[in-house]
C-alpha positions as semicolon CSV with decimal commas, in nm:
position;residue;x (nm);y (nm);z (nm)
1;X;8,590;-0,976;-1,361
2;X;8,378;-0,714;-1,183
3;X;8,003;-0,747;-1,140
4;X;7,950;-0,472;-1,398
5;X;8,175;-0,651;-1,648
6;X;7,986;-0,975;-1,585
7;X;7,656;-0,797;-1,651
8;X;7,787;-0,641;-1,973
9;X;7,920;-0,980;-2,086
10;X;7,585;-1,144;-2,006
11;X;7,388;-0,881;-2,201
12;X;7,619;-0,902;-2,502
13;X;7,588;-1,280;-2,505
14;X;7,209;-1,253;-2,498
15;X;7,216;-1,011;-2,792
16;X;7,402;-1,270;-3,001
17;X;7,190;-1,556;-2,874
18;X;6,871;-1,358;-2,934
19;X;6,959;-1,310;-3,299
20;X;7,027;-1,682;-3,338
21;X;6,702;-1,775;-3,164
22;X;6,510;-1,537;-3,392
23;X;6,670;-1,698;-3,698
24;X;6,582;-2,046;-3,573
25;X;6,223;-1,946;-3,496
26;X;6,185;-1,791;-3,842
27;X;6,307;-2,113;-4,002
28;X;6,071;-2,319;-3,786
29;X;5,768;-2,105;-3,869
30;X;5,855;-2,095;-4,239
31;X;5,849;-2,474;-4,249
32;X;5,490;-2,497;-4,114
33;X;5,200;-2,575;-4,342
34;X;4,901;-2,341;-4,369
35;X;4,701;-2,580;-4,154
36;X;4,966;-2,585;-3,880
37;X;4,988;-2,206;-3,888
38;X;4,610;-2,178;-3,858
39;X;4,613;-2,405;-3,552
40;X;4,888;-2,200;-3,384
41;X;4,714;-1,870;-3,457
42;X;4,388;-2,008;-3,321
43;X;4,564;-2,128;-3,005
44;X;4,712;-1,782;-2,944
45;X;4,375;-1,616;-2,996
46;X;4,214;-1,857;-2,747
47;X;4,486;-1,778;-2,492
48;X;4,420;-1,406;-2,533
49;X;4,046;-1,461;-2,486
50;X;4,105;-1,659;-2,166
51;X;4,359;-1,412;-2,030
52;X;4,121;-1,122;-2,101
53;X;3,845;-1,293;-1,903
54;X;4,050;-1,301;-1,583
55;X;4,220;-0,958;-1,607
56;X;4,038;-0,628;-1,590
57;X;4,134;-0,358;-1,843
58;X;4,322;-0,173;-1,567
59;X;4,530;-0,481;-1,483
60;X;4,624;-0,543;-1,845
61;X;4,829;-0,226;-1,880
62;X;5,067;-0,158;-2,164
63;X;5,399;-0,281;-2,037
64;X;5,575;-0,133;-2,339
65;X;5,628;0,203;-2,171
66;X;5,784;0,039;-1,866
67;X;6,004;-0,176;-2,089
68;X;6,120;0,128;-2,286
69;X;6,214;0,303;-1,960
70;X;6,436;0,010;-1,862
71;X;6,595;-0,008;-2,207
72;X;6,662;0,365;-2,211
73;X;6,850;0,331;-1,880
74;X;7,066;0,059;-2,033
75;X;7,135;0,278;-2,335
76;X;7,244;0,573;-2,119
77;X;7,479;0,343;-1,927
78;X;7,625;0,219;-2,259
79;X;7,567;-0,145;-2,179
């Protein structure tokens, strides 16, 4: 198997695994009570507050544009 074939195989496996992980996460979150959900949401908001304190607005960046560039390269290579 060539390196390119290995990479394609790896990406295809992650696509399948990603769907399964999403399904499992949805099931897990659906089973939480309102109180548990409130705690998790609060924890995430606190993490964002702390992260924002140590990163300037210029450091935060978007990230999405860079990610889309990488994904578009994959799409053009038909991986």
